[in-house]
PDB file of the backbone (N, CA, C, O) and the ligand in Angstrom, with CONECT records:
HET     ZN  A 101       1
ATOM      1  N   MET A   1      87.818 160.625 166.826  1.00  0.00           N
ATOM      2  CA  MET A   1      87.907 159.302 167.329  1.00  0.00           C
ATOM      3  C   MET A   1      87.902 158.379 166.329  1.00  0.00           C
ATOM      4  O   MET A   1      87.075 158.412 165.418  1.00  0.00           O
ATOM      5  N   LEU A   2      89.004 157.323 166.449  1.00  0.00           N
ATOM      6  CA  LEU A   2      88.981 156.179 165.250  1.00  0.00           C
ATOM      7  C   LEU A   2      87.987 155.148 165.374  1.00  0.00           C
ATOM      8  O   LEU A   2      87.572 154.658 166.424  1.00  0.00           O
ATOM      9  N   GLU A   3      87.618 154.843 164.093  1.00  0.00           N
ATOM     10  CA  GLU A   3      86.649 153.914 164.077  1.00  0.00           C
ATOM     11  C   GLU A   3      87.237 152.570 163.357  1.00  0.00           C
ATOM     12  O   GLU A   3      87.808 152.830 162.298  1.00  0.00           O
ATOM     13  N   TYR A   4      87.224 151.675 163.587  1.00  0.00           N
ATOM     14  CA  TYR A   4      87.578 150.321 163.171  1.00  0.00           C
ATOM     15  C   TYR A   4      86.623 149.789 162.388  1.00  0.00           C
ATOM     16  O   TYR A   4      85.485 149.590 162.812  1.00  0.00           O
ATOM     17  N   PHE A   5      86.988 149.519 161.209  1.00  0.00           N
ATOM     18  CA  PHE A   5      85.881 148.632 160.484  1.00  0.00           C
ATOM     19  C   PHE A   5      86.352 147.408 160.033  1.00  0.00           C
ATOM     20  O   PHE A   5      87.383 147.413 159.361  1.00  0.00           O
ATOM     21  N   PRO A   6      85.735 146.253 160.299  1.00  0.00           N
ATOM     22  CA  PRO A   6      86.221 144.859 160.114  1.00  0.00           C
ATOM     23  C   PRO A   6      86.525 144.787 158.630  1.00  0.00           C
ATOM     24  O   PRO A   6      86.083 145.596 157.815  1.00  0.00           O
ATOM     25  N   GLU A   7      87.387 143.663 158.309  1.00  0.00           N
ATOM     26  CA  GLU A   7      87.598 143.425 156.997  1.00  0.00           C
ATOM     27  C   GLU A   7      86.535 143.156 156.320  1.00  0.00           C
ATOM     28  O   GLU A   7      85.650 142.521 156.892  1.00  0.00           O
ATOM     29  N   PRO A   8      86.358 143.551 154.986  1.00  0.00           N
ATOM     30  CA  PRO A   8      85.208 143.383 154.224  1.00  0.00           C
ATOM     31  C   PRO A   8      84.558 141.930 154.355  1.00  0.00           C
ATOM     32  O   PRO A   8      83.350 141.698 154.329  1.00  0.00           O
ATOM     33  N   GLU A   9      85.522 141.050 154.491  1.00  0.00           N
ATOM     34  CA  GLU A   9      84.911 139.739 154.446  1.00  0.00           C
ATOM     35  C   GLU A   9      86.387 138.805 154.886  1.00  0.00           C
ATOM     36  O   GLU A   9      87.504 138.817 154.369  1.00  0.00           O
ATOM     37  N   GLU A  10      85.939 138.166 155.843  1.00  0.00           N
ATOM     38  CA  GLU A  10      87.169 136.994 156.144  1.00  0.00           C
ATOM     39  C   GLU A  10      87.254 135.931 154.992  1.00  0.00           C
ATOM     40  O   GLU A  10      86.262 135.253 154.721  1.00  0.00           O
ATOM     41  N   ARG A  11      88.210 135.813 154.447  1.00  0.00           N
ATOM     42  CA  ARG A  11      88.228 135.050 153.306  1.00  0.00           C
ATOM     43  C   ARG A  11      89.392 134.179 153.493  1.00  0.00           C
ATOM     44  O   ARG A  11      90.452 134.668 153.886  1.00  0.00           O
ATOM     45  N   GLU A  12      89.273 132.870 153.231  1.00  0.00           N
ATOM     46  CA  GLU A  12      90.344 131.899 153.329  1.00  0.00           C
ATOM     47  C   GLU A  12      90.890 131.715 151.844  1.00  0.00           C
ATOM     48  O   GLU A  12      90.260 131.493 150.810  1.00  0.00           O
ATOM     49  N   PRO A  13      92.240 131.873 152.055  1.00  0.00           N
ATOM     50  CA  PRO A  13      92.786 131.736 150.586  1.00  0.00           C
ATOM     51  C   PRO A  13      92.350 130.385 150.185  1.00  0.00           C
ATOM     52  O   PRO A  13      92.031 129.495 150.973  1.00  0.00           O
ATOM     53  N   LEU A  14      92.363 130.297 148.844  1.00  0.00           N
ATOM     54  CA  LEU A  14      92.128 129.054 147.964  1.00  0.00           C
ATOM     55  C   LEU A  14      93.243 127.967 147.920  1.00  0.00           C
ATOM     56  O   LEU A  14      93.287 126.773 148.217  1.00  0.00           O
ATOM     57  N   THR A  15      94.403 129.162 147.272  1.00  0.00           N
ATOM     58  CA  THR A  15      95.591 128.504 147.041  1.00  0.00           C
ATOM     59  C   THR A  15      96.826 129.588 147.139  1.00  0.00           C
ATOM     60  O   THR A  15      96.553 130.664 147.671  1.00  0.00           O
ATOM     61  N   GLU A  16      97.968 129.409 146.733  1.00  0.00           N
ATOM     62  CA  GLU A  16      98.794 130.447 146.565  1.00  0.00           C
ATOM     63  C   GLU A  16      99.523 130.565 145.264  1.00  0.00           C
ATOM     64  O   GLU A  16      99.595 129.586 144.522  1.00  0.00           O
ATOM     65  N   CYS A  17     100.059 131.693 144.953  1.00  0.00           N
ATOM     66  CA  CYS A  17     100.875 131.959 143.562  1.00  0.00           C
ATOM     67  C   CYS A  17     102.013 131.022 143.832  1.00  0.00           C
ATOM     68  O   CYS A  17     102.549 130.898 144.933  1.00  0.00           O
ATOM     69  N   LEU A  18     102.394 130.266 142.568  1.00  0.00           N
ATOM     70  CA  LEU A  18     103.471 129.356 142.543  1.00  0.00           C
ATOM     71  C   LEU A  18     104.894 130.186 142.848  1.00  0.00           C
ATOM     72  O   LEU A  18     105.843 129.691 143.456  1.00  0.00           O
ATOM     73  N   GLU A  19     104.856 131.566 142.297  1.00  0.00           N
ATOM     74  CA  GLU A  19     105.900 132.226 141.795  1.00  0.00           C
ATOM     75  C   GLU A  19     106.120 133.129 143.060  1.00  0.00           C
ATOM     76  O   GLU A  19     107.261 132.956 143.489  1.00  0.00           O
ATOM     77  N   CYS A  20     105.464 133.958 143.732  1.00  0.00           N
ATOM     78  CA  CYS A  20     105.418 134.887 145.041  1.00  0.00           C
ATOM     79  C   CYS A  20     104.772 134.325 146.029  1.00  0.00           C
ATOM     80  O   CYS A  20     104.654 135.056 147.012  1.00  0.00           O
ATOM     81  N   GLY A  21     104.294 133.245 146.114  1.00  0.00           N
ATOM     82  CA  GLY A  21     103.722 132.607 147.406  1.00  0.00           C
ATOM     83  C   GLY A  21     102.263 133.428 148.024  1.00  0.00           C
ATOM     84  O   GLY A  21     101.612 133.134 149.027  1.00  0.00           O
ATOM     85  N   GLU A  22     102.047 134.478 147.097  1.00  0.00           N
ATOM     86  CA  GLU A  22     100.930 135.135 147.746  1.00  0.00           C
ATOM     87  C   GLU A  22      99.613 134.436 147.700  1.00  0.00           C
ATOM     88  O   GLU A  22      99.337 133.664 146.782  1.00  0.00           O
ATOM     89  N   SER A  23      98.810 134.696 148.668  1.00  0.00           N
ATOM     90  CA  SER A  23      97.573 133.977 148.787  1.00  0.00           C
ATOM     91  C   SER A  23      96.586 134.489 147.562  1.00  0.00           C
ATOM     92  O   SER A  23      96.457 135.658 147.197  1.00  0.00           O
ATOM     93  N   LEU A  24      95.955 133.380 147.043  1.00  0.00           N
ATOM     94  CA  LEU A  24      94.875 133.786 146.149  1.00  0.00           C
ATOM     95  C   LEU A  24      93.685 133.205 146.778  1.00  0.00           C
ATOM     96  O   LEU A  24      93.702 132.214 147.508  1.00  0.00           O
ATOM     97  N   TYR A  25      92.487 133.994 146.396  1.00  0.00           N
ATOM     98  CA  TYR A  25      91.189 133.951 147.073  1.00  0.00           C
ATOM     99  C   TYR A  25      90.327 133.795 145.722  1.00  0.00           C
ATOM    100  O   TYR A  25      90.634 134.019 144.551  1.00  0.00           O
ATOM    101  N   LYS A  26      88.989 133.272 146.385  1.00  0.00           N
ATOM    102  CA  LYS A  26      87.951 133.059 145.161  1.00  0.00           C
ATOM    103  C   LYS A  26      87.589 134.340 144.656  1.00  0.00           C
ATOM    104  O   LYS A  26      87.346 135.341 145.331  1.00  0.00           O
ATOM    105  N   GLY A  27      87.568 134.221 143.294  1.00  0.00           N
ATOM    106  CA  GLY A  27      87.355 135.757 142.493  1.00  0.00           C
ATOM    107  C   GLY A  27      88.620 136.107 141.922  1.00  0.00           C
ATOM    108  O   GLY A  27      88.665 136.665 140.826  1.00  0.00           O
ATOM    109  N   ASP A  28      89.692 135.816 142.596  1.00  0.00           N
ATOM    110  CA  ASP A  28      90.879 136.425 141.974  1.00  0.00           C
ATOM    111  C   ASP A  28      91.158 135.833 140.617  1.00  0.00           C
ATOM    112  O   ASP A  28      90.779 134.694 140.347  1.00  0.00           O
ATOM    113  N   VAL A  29      91.852 136.627 139.709  1.00  0.00           N
ATOM    114  CA  VAL A  29      92.392 135.884 138.309  1.00  0.00           C
ATOM    115  C   VAL A  29      93.416 135.178 138.533  1.00  0.00           C
ATOM    116  O   VAL A  29      93.937 135.423 139.622  1.00  0.00           O
ATOM    117  N   ALA A  30      93.921 134.373 137.906  1.00  0.00           N
ATOM    118  CA  ALA A  30      95.435 133.712 138.102  1.00  0.00           C
ATOM    119  C   ALA A  30      95.349 132.827 136.711  1.00  0.00           C
ATOM    120  O   ALA A  30      94.316 132.568 136.092  1.00  0.00           O
ATOM    121  N   ALA A  31      96.623 132.449 136.394  1.00  0.00           N
ATOM    122  CA  ALA A  31      96.997 131.547 135.564  1.00  0.00           C
ATOM    123  C   ALA A  31      97.005 130.107 135.993  1.00  0.00           C
ATOM    124  O   ALA A  31      97.930 129.748 136.722  1.00  0.00           O
ATOM    125  N   ASP A  32      96.069 129.219 135.623  1.00  0.00           N
ATOM    126  CA  ASP A  32      96.197 127.978 135.884  1.00  0.00           C
ATOM    127  C   ASP A  32      97.073 127.203 135.058  1.00  0.00           C
ATOM    128  O   ASP A  32      96.712 126.893 133.923  1.00  0.00           O
ATOM    129  N   VAL A  33      98.381 126.800 135.590  1.00  0.00           N
ATOM    130  CA  VAL A  33      99.184 126.167 135.113  1.00  0.00           C
ATOM    131  C   VAL A  33      99.343 124.696 135.774  1.00  0.00           C
ATOM    132  O   VAL A  33      98.788 124.491 136.854  1.00  0.00           O
ATOM    133  N   PRO A  34     100.176 123.549 135.073  1.00  0.00           N
ATOM    134  CA  PRO A  34     100.185 122.195 135.716  1.00  0.00           C
ATOM    135  C   PRO A  34     100.431 122.000 136.999  1.00  0.00           C
ATOM    136  O   PRO A  34      99.866 121.068 137.571  1.00  0.00           O
ATOM    137  N   ASP A  35     101.390 122.911 137.744  1.00  0.00           N
ATOM    138  CA  ASP A  35     101.771 122.884 139.005  1.00  0.00           C
ATOM    139  C   ASP A  35     100.778 123.588 140.119  1.00  0.00           C
ATOM    140  O   ASP A  35     100.780 123.385 141.334  1.00  0.00           O
ATOM    141  N   GLY A  36     100.027 124.370 139.448  1.00  0.00           N
ATOM    142  CA  GLY A  36      99.381 125.140 140.426  1.00  0.00           C
ATOM    143  C   GLY A  36      98.679 126.429 139.934  1.00  0.00           C
ATOM    144  O   GLY A  36      97.833 126.305 139.048  1.00  0.00           O
ATOM    145  N   TYR A  37      98.986 127.789 140.486  1.00  0.00           N
ATOM    146  CA  TYR A  37      98.645 128.994 139.844  1.00  0.00           C
ATOM    147  C   TYR A  37      99.490 129.991 140.024  1.00  0.00           C
ATOM    148  O   TYR A  37     100.285 130.146 140.952  1.00  0.00           O
ATOM    149  N   ILE A  38      99.229 130.875 138.814  1.00  0.00           N
ATOM    150  CA  ILE A  38     100.144 131.937 138.797  1.00  0.00           C
ATOM    151  C   ILE A  38      99.541 133.279 139.145  1.00  0.00           C
ATOM    152  O   ILE A  38      98.567 133.522 138.433  1.00  0.00           O
ATOM    153  N   CYS A  39      99.817 134.191 139.994  1.00  0.00           N
ATOM    154  CA  CYS A  39      98.758 135.448 140.065  1.00  0.00           C
ATOM    155  C   CYS A  39      99.075 136.402 138.936  1.00  0.00           C
ATOM    156  O   CYS A  39      99.992 136.265 138.126  1.00  0.00           O
ATOM    157  N   ARG A  40      98.251 137.323 138.988  1.00  0.00           N
ATOM    158  CA  ARG A  40      98.493 138.282 137.725  1.00  0.00           C
ATOM    159  C   ARG A  40      99.605 139.311 137.811  1.00  0.00           C
ATOM    160  O   ARG A  40     100.061 139.983 136.887  1.00  0.00           O
ATOM    161  N   GLY A  41     100.000 139.312 139.238  1.00  0.00           N
ATOM    162  CA  GLY A  41     101.214 140.167 139.266  1.00  0.00           C
ATOM    163  C   GLY A  41     102.533 139.505 138.760  1.00  0.00           C
ATOM    164  O   GLY A  41     103.517 140.156 138.410  1.00  0.00           O
ATOM    165  N   CYS A  42     102.461 138.284 138.756  1.00  0.00           N
ATOM    166  CA  CYS A  42     103.705 137.115 138.487  1.00  0.00           C
ATOM    167  C   CYS A  42     103.477 136.830 136.793  1.00  0.00           C
ATOM    168  O   CYS A  42     104.520 136.870 136.141  1.00  0.00           O
ATOM    169  N   TRP A  43     102.471 136.605 136.184  1.00  0.00           N
ATOM    170  CA  TRP A  43     102.457 135.867 134.938  1.00  0.00           C
ATOM    171  C   TRP A  43     103.199 136.548 133.979  1.00  0.00           C
ATOM    172  O   TRP A  43     103.702 135.930 133.041  1.00  0.00           O
ATOM    173  N   GLN A  44     103.353 138.019 134.135  1.00  0.00           N
ATOM    174  CA  GLN A  44     104.022 138.424 133.052  1.00  0.00           C
ATOM    175  C   GLN A  44     105.631 138.193 133.385  1.00  0.00           C
ATOM    176  O   GLN A  44     106.365 138.518 132.452  1.00  0.00           O
ATOM    177  N   LYS A  45     106.102 137.831 134.229  1.00  0.00           N
ATOM    178  CA  LYS A  45     107.589 137.736 134.309  1.00  0.00           C
ATOM    179  C   LYS A  45     107.677 136.124 134.125  1.00  0.00           C
ATOM    180  O   LYS A  45     108.761 135.786 133.649  1.00  0.00           O
ATOM    181  N   VAL A  46     106.834 135.110 134.377  1.00  0.00           N
ATOM    182  CA  VAL A  46     106.701 134.004 134.017  1.00  0.00           C
ATOM    183  C   VAL A  46     106.787 133.589 132.775  1.00  0.00           C
ATOM    184  O   VAL A  46     107.647 132.801 132.382  1.00  0.00           O
ATOM    185  N   ALA A  47     105.601 134.261 131.842  1.00  0.00           N
ATOM    186  CA  ALA A  47     105.658 134.214 130.639  1.00  0.00           C
ATOM    187  C   ALA A  47     106.978 134.607 129.920  1.00  0.00           C
ATOM    188  O   ALA A  47     107.463 133.904 129.033  1.00  0.00           O
ATOM    189  N   LEU A  48     107.529 135.763 130.348  1.00  0.00           N
ATOM    190  CA  LEU A  48     108.758 136.121 129.588  1.00  0.00           C
ATOM    191  C   LEU A  48     110.110 135.068 129.756  1.00  0.00           C
ATOM    192  O   LEU A  48     110.971 134.794 128.920  1.00  0.00           O
ATOM    193  N   GLU A  49     109.959 134.618 131.083  1.00  0.00           N
ATOM    194  CA  GLU A  49     110.860 133.548 131.372  1.00  0.00           C
ATOM    195  C   GLU A  49     110.714 132.307 130.361  1.00  0.00           C
ATOM    196  O   GLU A  49     111.655 131.670 129.888  1.00  0.00           O
ATOM    197  N   ASN A  50     109.537 132.122 130.159  1.00  0.00           N
ATOM    198  CA  ASN A  50     109.136 130.813 129.707  1.00  0.00           C
ATOM    199  C   ASN A  50     108.923 130.720 128.113  1.00  0.00           C
ATOM    200  O   ASN A  50     109.138 129.704 127.452  1.00  0.00           O
ATOM    201  N   ALA A  51     108.547 131.724 127.702  1.00  0.00           N
ATOM    202  CA  ALA A  51     108.327 131.900 126.340  1.00  0.00           C
ATOM    203  C   ALA A  51     109.428 131.497 125.325  1.00  0.00           C
ATOM    204  O   ALA A  51     110.580 131.926 125.405  1.00  0.00           O
ATOM    205  N   LYS A  52     108.958 130.570 124.281  1.00  0.00           N
ATOM    206  CA  LYS A  52     109.700 130.434 123.205  1.00  0.00           C
ATOM    207  C   LYS A  52     109.839 131.473 122.298  1.00  0.00           C
ATOM    208  O   LYS A  52     108.944 132.311 122.185  1.00  0.00           O
ATOM    209  N   ARG A  53     110.978 131.525 121.558  1.00  0.00           N
ATOM    210  CA  ARG A  53     111.236 132.605 120.466  1.00  0.00           C
ATOM    211  C   ARG A  53     110.131 132.939 119.742  1.00  0.00           C
ATOM    212  O   ARG A  53     109.688 134.083 119.637  1.00  0.00           O
ATOM    213  N   ASP A  54     109.608 131.796 119.158  1.00  0.00           N
ATOM    214  CA  ASP A  54     108.472 132.105 118.071  1.00  0.00           C
ATOM    215  C   ASP A  54     107.422 132.434 118.914  1.00  0.00           C
ATOM    216  O   ASP A  54     106.508 132.899 118.234  1.00  0.00           O
ATOM    217  N   GLU A  55     107.180 132.403 119.948  1.00  0.00           N
ATOM    218  CA  GLU A  55     106.000 132.846 120.874  1.00  0.00           C
ATOM    219  C   GLU A  55     106.028 134.217 121.048  1.00  0.00           C
ATOM    220  O   GLU A  55     105.000 134.891 121.110  1.00  0.00           O
ATOM    221  N   MET A  56     107.162 134.674 121.130  1.00  0.00           N
ATOM    222  CA  MET A  56     107.641 136.129 121.518  1.00  0.00           C
ATOM    223  C   MET A  56     107.248 136.821 120.105  1.00  0.00           C
ATOM    224  O   MET A  56     106.541 137.814 119.931  1.00  0.00           O
ATOM    225  N   LYS A  57     107.905 136.018 119.150  1.00  0.00           N
ATOM    226  CA  LYS A  57     107.745 136.725 117.583  1.00  0.00           C
ATOM    227  C   LYS A  57     106.385 136.976 117.153  1.00  0.00           C
ATOM    228  O   LYS A  57     105.971 138.014 116.638  1.00  0.00           O
ATOM    229  N   GLU A  58     105.641 135.780 117.450  1.00  0.00           N
ATOM    230  CA  GLU A  58     104.127 135.931 116.989  1.00  0.00           C
ATOM    231  C   GLU A  58     103.348 136.820 118.057  1.00  0.00           C
ATOM    232  O   GLU A  58     102.267 137.197 117.606  1.00  0.00           O
ATOM    233  N   PHE A  59     103.586 137.216 119.235  1.00  0.00           N
ATOM    234  CA  PHE A  59     103.147 138.039 120.055  1.00  0.00           C
ATOM    235  C   PHE A  59     103.360 139.512 119.397  1.00  0.00           C
ATOM    236  O   PHE A  59     102.470 140.309 119.098  1.00  0.00           O
ATOM    237  N   ILE A  60     104.646 139.657 119.261  1.00  0.00           N
ATOM    238  CA  ILE A  60     105.177 140.908 118.652  1.00  0.00           C
ATOM    239  C   ILE A  60     104.799 141.375 117.262  1.00  0.00           C
ATOM    240  O   ILE A  60     104.930 142.538 116.882  1.00  0.00           O
ATOM    241  N   GLN A  61     104.354 140.450 116.583  1.00  0.00           N
ATOM    242  CA  GLN A  61     103.896 140.740 115.270  1.00  0.00           C
ATOM    243  C   GLN A  61     102.274 141.153 115.678  1.00  0.00           C
ATOM    244  O   GLN A  61     101.791 142.127 115.102  1.00  0.00           O
ATOM    245  N   GLU A  62     101.645 140.584 116.433  1.00  0.00           N
ATOM    246  CA  GLU A  62     100.468 140.977 116.841  1.00  0.00           C
ATOM    247  C   GLU A  62     100.216 142.279 117.524  1.00  0.00           C
ATOM    248  O   GLU A  62      99.385 143.096 117.128  1.00  0.00           O
ATOM    249  N   TYR A  63     100.934 142.419 118.508  1.00  0.00           N
ATOM    250  CA  TYR A  63     100.485 143.422 119.617  1.00  0.00           C
ATOM    251  C   TYR A  63     101.759 144.374 119.537  1.00  0.00           C
ATOM    252  O   TYR A  63     102.836 144.042 119.041  1.00  0.00           O
ATOM    253  N   ASP A  64     101.494 145.492 120.051  1.00  0.00           N
ATOM    254  CA  ASP A  64     102.580 146.705 120.481  1.00  0.00           C
ATOM    255  C   ASP A  64     103.145 146.676 121.762  1.00  0.00           C
ATOM    256  O   ASP A  64     104.331 146.847 122.042  1.00  0.00           O
ATOM    257  N   ASP A  65     102.000 146.398 122.688  1.00  0.00           N
ATOM    258  CA  ASP A  65     102.144 146.505 124.076  1.00  0.00           C
ATOM    259  C   ASP A  65     102.816 145.131 124.674  1.00  0.00           C
ATOM    260  O   ASP A  65     102.255 144.036 124.702  1.00  0.00           O
ATOM    261  N   LYS A  66     104.141 145.425 125.148  1.00  0.00           N
ATOM    262  CA  LYS A  66     104.766 144.426 125.679  1.00  0.00           C
ATOM    263  C   LYS A  66     104.198 144.114 127.006  1.00  0.00           C
ATOM    264  O   LYS A  66     104.358 142.950 127.372  1.00  0.00           O
ATOM    265  N   LYS A  67     103.604 144.864 127.757  1.00  0.00           N
ATOM    266  CA  LYS A  67     103.089 144.815 129.025  1.00  0.00           C
ATOM    267  C   LYS A  67     101.920 143.646 129.042  1.00  0.00           C
ATOM    268  O   LYS A  67     101.482 143.171 130.089  1.00  0.00           O
ATOM    269  N   GLU A  68     101.502 143.273 127.785  1.00  0.00           N
ATOM    270  CA  GLU A  68     100.404 142.397 127.800  1.00  0.00           C
ATOM    271  C   GLU A  68     100.791 141.080 127.412  1.00  0.00           C
ATOM    272  O   GLU A  68      99.997 140.240 126.988  1.00  0.00           O
ATOM    273  N   PHE A  69     102.209 140.878 127.585  1.00  0.00           N
ATOM    274  CA  PHE A  69     102.655 139.512 126.954  1.00  0.00           C
ATOM    275  C   PHE A  69     102.064 138.411 127.727  1.00  0.00           C
ATOM    276  O   PHE A  69     101.405 137.521 127.189  1.00  0.00           O
ATOM    277  N   GLY A  70     102.328 138.479 129.140  1.00  0.00           N
ATOM    278  CA  GLY A  70     101.976 137.469 130.147  1.00  0.00           C
ATOM    279  C   GLY A  70     100.584 137.054 129.768  1.00  0.00           C
ATOM    280  O   GLY A  70     100.271 135.899 129.480  1.00  0.00           O
ATOM    281  N   LYS A  71      99.648 138.248 129.793  1.00  0.00           N
ATOM    282  CA  LYS A  71      98.170 138.012 129.620  1.00  0.00           C
ATOM    283  C   LYS A  71      97.941 137.030 128.314  1.00  0.00           C
ATOM    284  O   LYS A  71      97.285 135.988 128.301  1.00  0.00           O
ATOM    285  N   TRP A  72      98.585 137.578 127.326  1.00  0.00           N
ATOM    286  CA  TRP A  72      98.631 136.811 126.031  1.00  0.00           C
ATOM    287  C   TRP A  72      98.887 135.468 126.237  1.00  0.00           C
ATOM    288  O   TRP A  72      98.024 134.628 125.985  1.00  0.00           O
ATOM    289  N   TYR A  73     100.252 135.095 126.777  1.00  0.00           N
ATOM    290  CA  TYR A  73     100.832 134.110 126.957  1.00  0.00           C
ATOM    291  C   TYR A  73     100.017 132.973 127.690  1.00  0.00           C
ATOM    292  O   TYR A  73     100.054 131.779 127.392  1.00  0.00           O
ATOM    293  N   PHE A  74      99.334 133.503 128.620  1.00  0.00           N
ATOM    294  CA  PHE A  74      98.625 132.514 129.571  1.00  0.00           C
ATOM    295  C   PHE A  74      97.034 132.480 129.209  1.00  0.00           C
ATOM    296  O   PHE A  74      96.244 131.757 129.816  1.00  0.00           O
ATOM    297  N   GLU A  75      96.680 133.308 128.197  1.00  0.00           N
ATOM    298  CA  GLU A  75      95.263 133.451 127.876  1.00  0.00           C
ATOM    299  C   GLU A  75      94.576 132.296 128.119  1.00  0.00           C
ATOM    300  O   GLU A  75      93.661 132.366 128.940  1.00  0.00           O
ATOM    301  N   PRO A  76      94.810 131.234 127.585  1.00  0.00           N
ATOM    302  CA  PRO A  76      94.054 129.863 127.684  1.00  0.00           C
ATOM    303  C   PRO A  76      93.854 129.506 128.881  1.00  0.00           C
ATOM    304  O   PRO A  76      92.915 128.773 129.190  1.00  0.00           O
ATOM    305  N   GLN A  77      94.796 130.024 129.808  1.00  0.00           N
ATOM    306  CA  GLN A  77      94.849 129.190 131.165  1.00  0.00           C
ATOM    307  C   GLN A  77      94.474 130.183 132.244  1.00  0.00           C
ATOM    308  O   GLN A  77      94.672 129.951 133.437  1.00  0.00           O
ATOM    309  N   ILE A  78      93.958 131.234 131.814  1.00  0.00           N
ATOM    310  CA  ILE A  78      93.699 132.349 132.861  1.00  0.00           C
ATOM    311  C   ILE A  78      92.114 132.122 133.365  1.00  0.00           C
ATOM    312  O   ILE A  78      91.138 132.065 132.616  1.00  0.00           O
ATOM    313  N   VAL A  79      92.110 132.029 134.562  1.00  0.00           N
ATOM    314  CA  VAL A  79      90.611 131.507 135.212  1.00  0.00           C
ATOM    315  C   VAL A  79      90.455 132.517 136.469  1.00  0.00           C
ATOM    316  O   VAL A  79      91.373 133.012 137.123  1.00  0.00           O
ATOM    317  N   VAL A  80      89.199 132.680 136.626  1.00  0.00           N
ATOM    318  CA  VAL A  80      88.737 133.427 137.964  1.00  0.00           C
ATOM    319  C   VAL A  80      88.645 132.210 138.833  1.00  0.00           C
ATOM    320  O   VAL A  80      87.951 131.249 138.501  1.00  0.00           O
ATOM    321  N   LEU A  81      89.378 132.245 140.004  1.00  0.00           N
ATOM    322  CA  LEU A  81      89.387 131.250 140.957  1.00  0.00           C
ATOM    323  C   LEU A  81      87.779 130.905 141.634  1.00  0.00           C
ATOM    324  O   LEU A  81      87.027 131.793 142.037  1.00  0.00           O
ATOM    325  N   GLU A  82      87.555 129.887 141.649  1.00  0.00           N
ATOM    326  CA  GLU A  82      86.327 129.455 142.241  1.00  0.00           C
ATOM    327  C   GLU A  82      86.743 128.428 143.437  1.00  0.00           C
ATOM    328  O   GLU A  82      87.936 128.235 143.671  1.00  0.00           O
ATOM    329  N   ASP A  83      85.883 127.878 144.069  1.00  0.00           N
ATOM    330  CA  ASP A  83      86.394 126.683 144.785  1.00  0.00           C
ATOM    331  C   ASP A  83      87.292 125.641 144.074  1.00  0.00           C
ATOM    332  O   ASP A  83      86.957 125.014 143.069  1.00  0.00           O
ATOM    333  N   VAL A  84      88.460 125.537 144.714  1.00  0.00           N
ATOM    334  CA  VAL A  84      89.372 124.709 143.866  1.00  0.00           C
ATOM    335  C   VAL A  84      89.424 123.371 144.644  1.00  0.00           C
ATOM    336  O   VAL A  84      90.474 122.729 144.631  1.00  0.00           O
ATOM    337  N   SER A  85      88.431 122.955 145.266  1.00  0.00           N
ATOM    338  CA  SER A  85      88.663 121.672 146.006  1.00  0.00           C
ATOM    339  C   SER A  85      88.346 120.590 145.283  1.00  0.00           C
ATOM    340  O   SER A  85      88.813 119.495 145.593  1.00  0.00           O
ATOM    341  N   ASN A  86      87.418 120.759 144.102  1.00  0.00           N
ATOM    342  CA  ASN A  86      87.274 119.573 143.158  1.00  0.00           C
ATOM    343  C   ASN A  86      88.295 119.650 142.030  1.00  0.00           C
ATOM    344  O   ASN A  86      88.159 118.928 141.042  1.00  0.00           O
ATOM    345  N   ASP A  87      89.215 120.420 142.133  1.00  0.00           N
ATOM    346  CA  ASP A  87      90.113 120.711 141.033  1.00  0.00           C
ATOM    347  C   ASP A  87      91.080 119.485 140.839  1.00  0.00           C
ATOM    348  O   ASP A  87      91.466 118.922 141.863  1.00  0.00           O
ATOM    349  N   ASN A  88      91.452 119.083 139.773  1.00  0.00           N
ATOM    350  CA  ASN A  88      92.333 117.907 139.658  1.00  0.00           C
ATOM    351  C   ASN A  88      93.771 118.028 139.282  1.00  0.00           C
ATOM    352  O   ASN A  88      94.374 117.269 138.522  1.00  0.00           O
ATOM    353  N   HIS A  89      94.262 119.097 139.918  1.00  0.00           N
ATOM    354  CA  HIS A  89      95.770 119.251 140.231  1.00  0.00           C
ATOM    355  C   HIS A  89      96.219 118.175 141.051  1.00  0.00           C
ATOM    356  O   HIS A  89      95.525 117.700 141.951  1.00  0.00           O
ATOM    357  N   GLU A  90      97.363 117.780 140.760  1.00  0.00           N
ATOM    358  CA  GLU A  90      98.013 116.881 141.558  1.00  0.00           C
ATOM    359  C   GLU A  90      99.258 117.270 142.247  1.00  0.00           C
ATOM    360  O   GLU A  90      99.844 116.462 142.966  1.00  0.00           O
TER     361      GLU A  90
HETATM  362 ZN    ZN A 101     102.532 135.893 142.184  1.00  0.00          ZN2+
END
């Protein structure tokens, strides 16, 4: 007999990723950029697209692991999403 379990918690998305449109929930990690938020699944791609040559160079000198570039690039902007209602994004 199959048993159905309810979703762990009905969660309202707080916002969505600018890049892929995926819903972002409280507690999710995302990069807080001027236009909104970028999810962790996208920040690598976005970072690679937006990075300037010297930023890439700086990273490569410091780290070997290219997969971490997005995280490094967005580091100062990475936030754990809380209630964004009082956020001042325009
Ligand atoms: Zn995304």
